[in-house]
DSSP file (Angstrom, degrees, kcal/mol; ACC not computed):
  #  RESIDUE AA STRUCTURE BP1 BP2  ACC     N-H-->O    O-->H-N    N-H-->O    O-->H-N    TCO  KAPPA ALPHA  PHI   PSI    X-CA   Y-CA   Z-CA
    1    1 A X     >        0   0    0      0, 0.0     4,-1.9     0, 0.0     5,-0.2   0.000 360.0 360.0 360.0 -40.2  -71.4  -12.3  -38.4
    2    2 A X  H  >  +     0   0    0      2,-0.2     4,-2.3     1,-0.2     5,-0.1   0.862 360.0  53.2 -60.6 -35.1  -69.8  -12.3  -34.9
    3    3 A X  H  > S+     0   0    0      2,-0.2     4,-2.6     1,-0.2    -1,-0.2   0.913 110.5  46.7 -63.7 -49.4  -66.6  -13.7  -36.3
    4    4 A X  H  > S+     0   0    0      2,-0.2     4,-1.6     1,-0.2    -1,-0.2   0.839 111.9  49.3 -68.8 -29.2  -66.5  -10.9  -38.9
    5    5 A X  H  X S+     0   0    0     -4,-1.9     4,-2.7     2,-0.2    -2,-0.2   0.891 112.2  50.9 -77.5 -34.3  -67.2   -8.1  -36.4
    6    6 A X  H  X S+     0   0    0     -4,-2.3     4,-3.0     1,-0.2    -2,-0.2   0.935 109.9  48.2 -58.4 -48.8  -64.4   -9.6  -34.1
    7    7 A X  H  X S+     0   0    0     -4,-2.6     4,-1.9     2,-0.2    -1,-0.2   0.832 113.6  47.0 -67.5 -35.8  -62.0   -9.7  -37.0
    8    8 A X  H  X S+     0   0    0     -4,-1.6     4,-2.1    -5,-0.2    -1,-0.2   0.902 112.7  51.1 -73.2 -38.6  -62.8   -5.9  -37.9
    9    9 A X  H  X S+     0   0    0     -4,-2.7     4,-2.0     2,-0.2    -2,-0.2   0.947 113.8  42.5 -64.6 -45.9  -62.6   -5.0  -34.2
   10   10 A X  H  X S+     0   0    0     -4,-3.0     4,-2.7     1,-0.2    -1,-0.2   0.906 114.1  51.4 -63.6 -39.6  -59.0   -6.7  -33.8
   11   11 A X  H  X S+     0   0    0     -4,-1.9     4,-1.7     1,-0.2    -1,-0.2   0.872 112.7  46.1 -70.6 -35.0  -57.8   -5.3  -37.1
   12   12 A X  H  X S+     0   0    0     -4,-2.1     4,-2.3     2,-0.2    -1,-0.2   0.884 112.0  51.1 -63.0 -42.7  -58.9   -1.8  -36.0
   13   13 A X  H  X S+     0   0    0     -4,-2.0     4,-2.3     1,-0.2     5,-0.3   0.948 112.8  46.0 -67.3 -52.4  -57.3   -2.2  -32.6
   14   14 A X  H  X S+     0   0    0     -4,-2.7     4,-1.6     1,-0.2    -1,-0.2   0.849 112.3  50.1 -66.2 -34.9  -54.0   -3.3  -34.2
   15   15 A X  H  X S+     0   0    0     -4,-1.7     4,-0.8     1,-0.2    -1,-0.2   0.920 114.8  43.4 -71.4 -40.4  -54.1   -0.5  -36.8
   16   16 A X  H  X S+     0   0    0     -4,-2.3     4,-0.5     1,-0.2     3,-0.3   0.828 112.6  52.1 -76.5 -25.0  -54.7    2.2  -34.0
   17   17 A X  H  X S+     0   0    0     -4,-2.3     4,-0.6     1,-0.2     3,-0.4   0.870 109.4  52.1 -79.2 -36.0  -52.1    0.7  -31.6
   18   18 A X  H  X S+     0   0    0     -4,-1.6     4,-2.1    -5,-0.3    -1,-0.2   0.686  91.7  79.0 -72.4 -21.7  -49.5    0.8  -34.5
   19   19 A X  H  X S+     0   0    0     -4,-0.8     4,-2.1    -3,-0.3    -1,-0.2   0.906  90.2  48.0 -59.2 -49.5  -50.2    4.5  -35.2
   20   20 A X  H  X S+     0   0    0     -4,-0.5     4,-2.5    -3,-0.4    -1,-0.2   0.893 110.4  51.8 -64.8 -40.2  -48.1    6.1  -32.4
   21   21 A X  H  X S+     0   0    0     -4,-0.6     4,-2.1     2,-0.2    -1,-0.2   0.910 110.4  48.9 -65.0 -40.9  -45.0    3.9  -33.1
   22   22 A X  H  X S+     0   0    0     -4,-2.1     4,-0.5     1,-0.2    -1,-0.2   0.874 113.0  48.2 -68.6 -29.1  -45.0    4.9  -36.8
   23   23 A X  H >X S+     0   0    0     -4,-2.1     3,-1.1    -5,-0.2     4,-0.9   0.922 109.5  51.3 -63.0 -46.0  -45.3    8.4  -35.9
   24   24 A X  H 3< S+     0   0    0     -4,-2.5     3,-0.3     1,-0.3    -2,-0.2   0.853 103.4  59.1 -66.6 -37.3  -42.5    8.2  -33.4
   25   25 A X  H 3< S+     0   0    0     -4,-2.1    -1,-0.3     1,-0.2    -2,-0.2   0.706  92.9  67.7 -71.0 -18.3  -40.2    6.7  -35.8
   26   26 A X  H << S-     0   0    0     -3,-1.1    -1,-0.2    -4,-0.5    -2,-0.2   0.952  90.4-162.6 -58.4 -51.2  -40.5    9.7  -38.2
   27   27 A X     <  -     0   0    0     -4,-0.9     2,-0.5    -3,-0.3    93,-0.2   0.056  21.6 -97.4  79.8 159.5  -38.7   12.0  -35.7
   28   28 A X     >  -     0   0    0     88,-0.3     4,-2.8     1,-0.2     5,-0.3  -0.948  23.0-159.3-117.8 108.9  -38.5   15.7  -35.5
   29   29 A X  H  > S+     0   0    0     -2,-0.5     4,-2.7     1,-0.2    -1,-0.2   0.890  93.2  51.3 -56.0 -47.1  -35.4   17.2  -37.2
   30   30 A X  H  > S+     0   0    0      1,-0.2     4,-1.5     2,-0.2    -1,-0.2   0.872 114.1  43.5 -58.2 -41.9  -35.6   20.5  -35.2
   31   31 A X  H  > S+     0   0    0     -3,-0.2     4,-2.4     2,-0.2    -1,-0.2   0.893 113.1  53.1 -69.5 -41.6  -36.0   18.6  -31.9
   32   32 A X  H  X S+     0   0    0     -4,-2.8     4,-2.5    88,-0.3    -2,-0.2   0.890 107.4  51.8 -69.2 -37.1  -33.2   16.2  -32.9
   33   33 A X  H  X S+     0   0    0     -4,-2.7     4,-0.7    -5,-0.3    -1,-0.2   0.889 109.7  47.6 -67.2 -33.3  -30.9   19.0  -33.6
   34   34 A X  H >< S+     0   0    0     -4,-1.5     3,-0.6     1,-0.2     4,-0.3   0.897 115.6  45.8 -67.4 -39.3  -31.5   20.6  -30.2
   35   35 A X  H >< S+     0   0    0     -4,-2.4     3,-1.6     1,-0.2     4,-0.4   0.882 105.0  62.7 -67.5 -38.1  -30.9   17.2  -28.6
   36   36 A X  H >X S+     0   0    0     -4,-2.5     3,-1.4     1,-0.3     4,-1.1   0.731  81.2  81.8 -60.3 -28.0  -27.8   16.7  -30.7
   37   37 A X  T << S+     0   0    0     -4,-0.7     3,-0.3    -3,-0.6    -1,-0.3   0.803  88.2  56.6 -57.2 -27.5  -26.1   19.8  -29.1
   38   38 A X  T X4 S+     0   0    0     -3,-1.6     3,-0.9    -4,-0.3    -1,-0.3   0.849 101.6  54.6 -59.8 -38.0  -25.2   17.5  -26.3
   39   39 A X  G X> S+     0   0    0     -3,-1.4     4,-2.8    -4,-0.4     3,-1.6   0.655  87.3  82.1 -69.6 -20.9  -23.4   15.1  -28.6
   40   40 A X  G 3< S+     0   0    0     -4,-1.1    -1,-0.2    -3,-0.3    -2,-0.2   0.721  74.5  73.9 -65.6 -17.3  -21.3   18.0  -29.9
   41   41 A X  G <4 S+     0   0    0     -3,-0.9    11,-0.3    -4,-0.3    -1,-0.3   0.893 120.6  10.7 -51.7 -39.1  -19.0   17.6  -27.0
   42   42 A X  T <4 S+     0   0    0     -3,-1.6    11,-2.6    -4,-0.2     9,-0.5   0.730 123.5  62.2-112.8 -33.6  -17.6   14.4  -28.6
   43   43 A X     <  -     0   0    0     -4,-2.8     2,-0.3     9,-0.2    12,-0.2  -0.803  64.9-140.4-116.0 139.2  -19.0   14.4  -32.2
   44   44 A X        -     0   0    0     -2,-0.3    12,-1.8     5,-0.3    13,-0.4  -0.714  11.1-152.3 -95.9 147.7  -18.6   16.8  -35.1
   45   45 A X  S    S+     0   0    0     -2,-0.3     2,-0.4    10,-0.2    -1,-0.1   0.359  78.7  87.6 -91.5   1.4  -21.2   17.9  -37.6
   46   46 A X  S >  S-     0   0    0      3,-0.2     3,-1.0     1,-0.1    11,-0.3  -0.814  74.5-140.6-103.7 141.6  -18.4   18.3  -40.1
   47   47 A X  T 3  S+     0   0    0     -2,-0.4     8,-0.2     1,-0.2    -1,-0.1   0.794 101.1  51.0 -71.3 -29.0  -17.2   15.5  -42.3
   48   48 A X  T 3  S+     0   0    0     -3,-0.0     2,-0.5     2,-0.0    -1,-0.2   0.270  98.7  81.9 -96.4   8.8  -13.5   16.5  -42.0
   49   49 A X    <   -     0   0    0     -3,-1.0     2,-0.4    -5,-0.0    -5,-0.3  -0.962  47.7-178.8-126.8 130.9  -13.5   16.7  -38.2
   50   50 A X        +     0   0    0     -2,-0.5     4,-0.2     4,-0.1    -7,-0.1  -0.959   9.0 171.1-119.4 141.6  -13.1   14.0  -35.6
   51   51 A X  S    S-     0   0    0      2,-2.5    -8,-0.1    -9,-0.5    -9,-0.1   0.086  70.1 -40.2-113.8-135.6  -13.2   14.8  -31.8
   52   52 A X  S    S+     0   0    0    -11,-0.3     2,-0.3   -10,-0.3    -9,-0.2   0.797 138.6  30.1 -67.9 -23.5  -13.3   12.5  -29.0
   53   53 A X  S    S-     0   0    0    -11,-2.6    -2,-2.5     1,-0.1    -9,-0.2  -0.790 103.1 -84.4-127.3 169.3  -15.7   10.6  -31.2
   54   54 A X        -     0   0    0     -2,-0.3   -10,-0.2    -4,-0.2    -4,-0.1  -0.323  49.9 -90.3 -74.5 155.0  -16.0   10.3  -34.9
   55   55 A X        -     0   0    0     13,-0.2   -10,-0.2   -12,-0.2    -1,-0.1  -0.375  29.7-151.9 -62.2 142.8  -17.8   12.7  -37.2
   56   56 A X    >   +     0   0    0    -12,-1.8     3,-1.8   -10,-0.1     4,-0.3   0.354  53.0 125.8-103.3   6.3  -21.5   11.6  -37.6
   57   57 A X  T 3  S+     0   0    0    -13,-0.4    72,-0.2   -11,-0.3    69,-0.1  -0.505  88.0   5.6 -63.1 124.7  -21.9   13.2  -41.1
   58   58 A X  T 3  S+     0   0    0     70,-1.1    -1,-0.3    67,-0.4     4,-0.2   0.615  88.5 136.2  79.3  13.1  -23.2   10.3  -43.3
   59   59 A X    X   +     0   0    0     -3,-1.8     3,-2.6    66,-0.2     2,-0.4   0.909  45.0  87.6 -63.6 -37.5  -23.5    7.9  -40.3
   60   60 A X  T 3  S+     0   0    0     65,-0.4    27,-0.2    -4,-0.3     3,-0.1  -0.491 107.1   8.9 -71.6 121.4  -27.0    6.6  -41.4
   61   61 A X  T 3  S+     0   0    0     25,-2.3    -1,-0.3    -2,-0.4     2,-0.2   0.327 101.8 127.9  91.4  -3.2  -26.3    3.7  -43.7
   62   62 A X    <   -     0   0    0     -3,-2.6    24,-3.0    24,-0.4    -1,-0.4  -0.579  66.9-108.6 -79.4 145.1  -22.5    3.6  -42.9
   63   63 A X  B >   -A   85   0A   0     22,-0.3     3,-0.9    -2,-0.2    22,-0.3  -0.475  44.8-101.4 -61.1 140.1  -20.7    0.5  -41.9
   64   64 A X  T 3  S+     0   0    0     20,-3.3    19,-0.1     1,-0.2    -1,-0.1  -0.483  99.7  14.9 -67.8 134.5  -19.8    0.7  -38.2
   65   65 A X  T 3  S+     0   0    0     -2,-0.1    -1,-0.2    15,-0.1     7,-0.2   0.709  98.0  96.3  85.3  18.0  -16.1    1.5  -37.4
   66   66 A X    <   +     0   0    0     -3,-0.9     2,-0.2     2,-0.1    -2,-0.1   0.326  36.9 130.4-132.1  14.9  -15.0    2.9  -40.8
   67   67 A X    >   -     0   0    0      1,-0.1     3,-1.3    -4,-0.1     5,-0.2  -0.537  65.3-107.4 -75.9 132.7  -15.2    6.8  -40.8
   68   68 A X  T 3  S+     0   0    0      1,-0.2   -13,-0.2    -2,-0.2    -1,-0.1  -0.287  96.4  22.1 -58.8 138.7  -12.0    8.2  -42.1
   69   69 A X  T 3  S+     0   0    0      1,-0.1     2,-0.4   -15,-0.1    -1,-0.2   0.570  96.0 104.0  81.9  10.3   -9.7    9.9  -39.6
   70   70 A X    <   -     0   0    0     -3,-1.3     2,-1.6   -16,-0.0    -1,-0.1  -0.972  63.8-140.6-130.2 128.6  -10.9    8.2  -36.4
   71   71 A X        -     0   0    0     -2,-0.4    -3,-0.1    -3,-0.1    -5,-0.1  -0.581  31.6-157.3 -82.4  82.6   -9.1    5.4  -34.5
   72   72 A X        -     0   0    0     -2,-1.6    33,-0.0    -5,-0.2   -19,-0.0  -0.042  22.3 -98.0 -56.7 155.2  -12.2    3.3  -33.5
   73   73 A X     >  -     0   0    0      1,-0.1     4,-2.4     4,-0.0     5,-0.2  -0.315  34.1-110.4 -66.1 159.1  -12.1    0.9  -30.6
   74   74 A X  H  > S+     0   0    0      1,-0.2     4,-3.2     2,-0.2     5,-0.2   0.920 118.4  58.3 -58.0 -37.7  -11.4   -2.7  -31.4
   75   75 A X  H  > S+     0   0    0     29,-0.5     4,-1.8     1,-0.2    -1,-0.2   0.885 107.9  43.2 -55.4 -41.5  -15.0   -3.4  -30.4
   76   76 A X  H  > S+     0   0    0     -3,-0.2     4,-2.1    28,-0.2    -1,-0.2   0.864 114.3  51.6 -83.3 -34.1  -16.5   -1.1  -32.9
   77   77 A X  H  X S+     0   0    0     -4,-2.4     4,-2.5     1,-0.2    -2,-0.2   0.916 109.6  50.5 -59.7 -42.2  -14.1   -2.3  -35.7
   78   78 A X  H  X S+     0   0    0     -4,-3.2     4,-1.4    -5,-0.2    -2,-0.2   0.848 107.8  51.6 -69.7 -30.9  -15.0   -5.7  -35.0
   79   79 A X  H  <>S+     0   0    0     -4,-1.8     5,-2.5     2,-0.2    -1,-0.2   0.863 111.2  49.6 -70.4 -30.3  -18.9   -4.9  -35.2
   80   80 A X  H ><5S+     0   0    0     -4,-2.1     3,-2.2     3,-0.2    -2,-0.2   0.968 110.1  48.9 -69.4 -47.2  -18.3   -3.3  -38.5
   81   81 A X  H 3<5S+     0   0    0     -4,-2.5    -1,-0.2     1,-0.3    -2,-0.2   0.789 106.8  56.7 -60.2 -28.5  -16.3   -6.3  -39.7
   82   82 A X  T 3<5S-     0   0    0     -4,-1.4    -1,-0.3    -5,-0.2    -2,-0.2   0.405 131.7 -94.5 -82.2  -2.4  -19.2   -8.6  -38.4
   83   83 A X  T < 5 +     0   0    0     -3,-2.2     2,-0.3     1,-0.2    -3,-0.2   0.516  65.7 162.0 105.4   0.4  -21.5   -6.5  -40.7
   84   84 A X      < -     0   0    0     -5,-2.5   -20,-3.3    -6,-0.1     2,-0.4  -0.372  13.1-178.2 -57.4 115.7  -23.0   -3.8  -38.3
   85   85 A X  B     -A   63   0A   0     -2,-0.3     2,-1.9   -22,-0.3   -22,-0.3  -0.962  32.5-119.8-116.4 141.6  -24.4   -1.1  -40.6
   86   86 A X        +     0   0    0    -24,-3.0   -25,-2.3    -2,-0.4   -24,-0.4  -0.518  52.3 153.9 -83.2  71.6  -25.9    2.1  -38.8
   87   87 A X     >  -     0   0    0     -2,-1.9     4,-2.5   -27,-0.2     5,-0.2  -0.401  63.6 -87.6 -88.4-174.9  -29.5    1.9  -40.2
   88   88 A X  H  > S+     0   0    0      1,-0.2     4,-2.1     2,-0.2     5,-0.1   0.818 127.9  48.3 -66.9 -35.2  -32.3    3.5  -38.1
   89   89 A X  H  > S+     0   0    0      2,-0.2     4,-2.4     3,-0.2    -1,-0.2   0.941 113.3  45.6 -66.8 -47.0  -32.9    0.4  -36.0
   90   90 A X  H  > S+     0   0    0      2,-0.2     4,-2.4    -5,-0.2    -2,-0.2   0.915 114.3  49.8 -57.7 -45.1  -29.2   -0.2  -35.2
   91   91 A X  H  X S+     0   0    0     -4,-2.5     4,-3.4     2,-0.2     5,-0.3   0.948 108.4  53.2 -56.4 -49.5  -28.7    3.6  -34.4
   92   92 A X  H  X S+     0   0    0     -4,-2.1     4,-2.3     1,-0.2    -2,-0.2   0.940 110.8  46.9 -55.6 -49.2  -31.8    3.5  -32.1
   93   93 A X  H  X S+     0   0    0     -4,-2.4     4,-1.9     1,-0.2    -1,-0.2   0.869 115.3  45.8 -62.8 -39.2  -30.4    0.6  -30.1
   94   94 A X  H  < S+     0   0    0     -4,-2.4    -1,-0.2     2,-0.2    -2,-0.2   0.915 112.7  48.8 -70.7 -40.8  -27.0    2.2  -29.9
   95   95 A X  H  < S+     0   0    0     -4,-3.4    17,-1.6     1,-0.2     3,-0.4   0.870 110.9  51.8 -66.9 -36.5  -28.3    5.6  -28.9
   96   96 A X  H  < S-     0   0    0     -4,-2.3    -1,-0.2    -5,-0.3    -2,-0.2   0.943 138.3  -6.0 -68.7 -43.7  -30.5    3.9  -26.2
   97   97 A X     X  -     0   0    0     -4,-1.9     4,-2.0    -5,-0.2     3,-0.4  -0.614  62.8-174.0-157.5  89.4  -27.6    2.0  -24.7
   98   98 A X  H  > S+     0   0    0     -3,-0.4     4,-3.0    11,-0.2     7,-0.2   0.888  89.2  49.1 -50.8 -45.9  -24.1    2.2  -26.5
   99   99 A X  H  4 S+     0   0    0     10,-0.3    -1,-0.2     1,-0.2     6,-0.1   0.878 111.2  50.4 -66.8 -34.9  -22.4   -0.4  -24.2
  100  100 A X  H  4 S+     0   0    0     -3,-0.4     3,-0.4     2,-0.2    -1,-0.2   0.869 115.6  42.4 -72.0 -36.9  -25.3   -2.8  -24.6
  101  101 A X  H  < S+     0   0    0     -4,-2.0     2,-0.5     1,-0.2    -2,-0.2   0.961 134.7  14.5 -69.8 -57.2  -25.2   -2.5  -28.5
  102  102 A X  S >< S-     0   0    0     -4,-3.0     3,-2.1    -5,-0.2    -1,-0.2  -0.720  80.4-151.4-124.7  84.5  -21.3   -2.6  -28.8
  103  103 A X  T 3  S+     0   0    0     -2,-0.5    -4,-0.1    -3,-0.4    -3,-0.1  -0.338  83.3  26.3 -56.4 126.0  -19.8   -3.8  -25.7
  104  104 A X  T 3  S+     0   0    0      1,-0.3   -29,-0.5    -2,-0.1    -1,-0.3   0.497  84.2 146.8  94.3   4.5  -16.2   -2.3  -25.3
  105  105 A X    <   -     0   0    0     -3,-2.1    -1,-0.3    -7,-0.2   -33,-0.0  -0.469  56.9-129.3 -61.9 142.1  -17.1    0.7  -27.4
  106  106 A X  S    S+     0   0    0     -2,-0.2     2,-0.7    -3,-0.1    -1,-0.1   0.442  74.9 118.6 -71.8  -0.3  -15.2    3.8  -26.3
  107  107 A X        -     0   0    0      1,-0.2    -2,-0.1    -9,-0.1    -3,-0.1  -0.568  41.9-177.3 -73.3 113.4  -18.6    5.6  -26.3
  108  108 A X        +     0   0    0     -2,-0.7    -1,-0.2   -10,-0.1    -2,-0.0   0.631  42.4 115.1 -89.7  -7.3  -19.0    6.6  -22.5
  109  109 A X        -     0   0    0      1,-0.1   -10,-0.3   -11,-0.0   -11,-0.2  -0.304  64.5-140.8 -64.6 146.3  -22.4    8.2  -22.8
  110  110 A X        -     0   0    0      1,-0.2     2,-0.2   -12,-0.1    -1,-0.1   0.699  46.9-112.3 -88.2 -18.8  -24.9    6.2  -20.9
  111  111 A X        -     0   0    0    -14,-0.1     2,-0.5   -13,-0.1   -15,-0.3  -0.488  22.1 -75.5 119.7 177.7  -27.7    6.6  -23.5
  112  112 A X        -     0   0    0    -17,-1.6     6,-0.0    -2,-0.2    -3,-0.0  -0.962  29.8-171.6-116.0 123.5  -31.1    8.1  -24.3
  113  113 A X        +     0   0    0     -2,-0.5     2,-0.5     4,-0.0    -1,-0.1   0.812  60.9  83.5 -90.5 -32.2  -34.2    6.5  -22.6
  114  114 A X     >  -     0   0    0      1,-0.2     4,-2.3     2,-0.0     3,-0.5  -0.642  65.1-150.3 -84.4 119.3  -37.1    8.3  -24.3
  115  115 A X  H  > S+     0   0    0     -2,-0.5     4,-2.7     1,-0.2     5,-0.2   0.838  98.3  56.2 -46.7 -41.4  -38.1    6.7  -27.8
  116  116 A X  H  > S+     0   0    0      1,-0.2     4,-2.5     2,-0.2   -88,-0.3   0.917 106.6  48.7 -65.5 -46.6  -39.3   10.1  -29.0
  117  117 A X  H  > S+     0   0    0     -3,-0.5     4,-2.3     2,-0.2     5,-0.3   0.930 111.8  49.4 -69.7 -48.1  -35.8   11.7  -28.3
  118  118 A X  H  X S+     0   0    0     -4,-2.3     4,-2.8     1,-0.2    -2,-0.2   0.917 111.5  48.6 -63.6 -40.3  -34.0    8.8  -30.1
  119  119 A X  H  X S+     0   0    0     -4,-2.7     4,-2.2     1,-0.2    -2,-0.2   0.946 111.6  49.5 -57.6 -45.1  -36.3    9.2  -33.1
  120  120 A X  H  X S+     0   0    0     -4,-2.5     4,-1.7     2,-0.2   -88,-0.3   0.874 110.5  49.4 -69.3 -39.5  -35.7   12.9  -33.2
  121  121 A X  H  X S+     0   0    0     -4,-2.3     4,-3.1     2,-0.2     5,-0.3   0.957 112.9  50.9 -60.1 -49.6  -31.8   12.5  -33.0
  122  122 A X  H  X S+     0   0    0     -4,-2.8     4,-2.0     1,-0.3    -2,-0.2   0.912 106.6  51.4 -53.2 -42.2  -32.1    9.9  -35.8
  123  123 A X  H  X S+     0   0    0     -4,-2.2     4,-0.6     1,-0.2    -1,-0.3   0.840 110.6  49.1 -68.9 -34.4  -34.0   12.2  -37.9
  124  124 A X  H >< S+     0   0    0     -4,-1.7     3,-0.5    -5,-0.2     4,-0.4   0.883 109.0  53.7 -72.9 -34.5  -31.4   14.9  -37.4
  125  125 A X  H >< S+     0   0    0     -4,-3.1     3,-1.2     1,-0.2   -65,-0.4   0.831 100.0  59.9 -65.9 -30.9  -28.6   12.5  -38.3
  126  126 A X  H >< S+     0   0    0     -4,-2.0     3,-0.7    -5,-0.3    -1,-0.2   0.764  98.6  59.5 -66.5 -26.6  -30.3   11.7  -41.5
  127  127 A X  T << S+     0   0    0     -4,-0.6    -1,-0.3    -3,-0.5    -2,-0.2   0.635  91.6  74.2 -78.9  -7.9  -30.0   15.3  -42.4
  128  128 A X  T <   +     0   0    0     -3,-1.2   -70,-1.1    -4,-0.4    -1,-0.2   0.113  65.9 144.7 -88.5  25.7  -26.2   15.0  -42.1
  129  129 A X    <         0   0    0     -3,-0.7   -72,-0.1   -72,-0.2    -3,-0.0  -0.213 360.0 360.0 -67.5 158.9  -25.6   13.2  -45.1
  130  130 A X              0   0    0    -73,-0.1    -1,-0.1   -83,-0.0    -2,-0.1   0.439 360.0 360.0 -63.7 360.0  -22.5   13.8  -47.1
């Protein structure tokens, strides 16, 4: 009986501990849009416009370093050639620390430290589908 109760207790604890991370991964689109305003200095929300950085329309699910009309750094083109695709996990790592994720990228932004903010920005980026 004790083994059963211990198993139930451990299972319940694992479930409860996993709840916040699952909720954080969903992100808030409106909050992400507000946070993304800082990104507009370099990135466009229009598919036909590149600024200092590439357009981020359709970024989720896109191979790194391939958006039309933008001359990516050698490091970013190499990352794409090596198979880097911007899924949610890869974007989260890049948004957190661009230079740590793709060393030599032209992205000069230092990164976003709060996981909630990262999730919110990704939720917004997902809305920028082509």
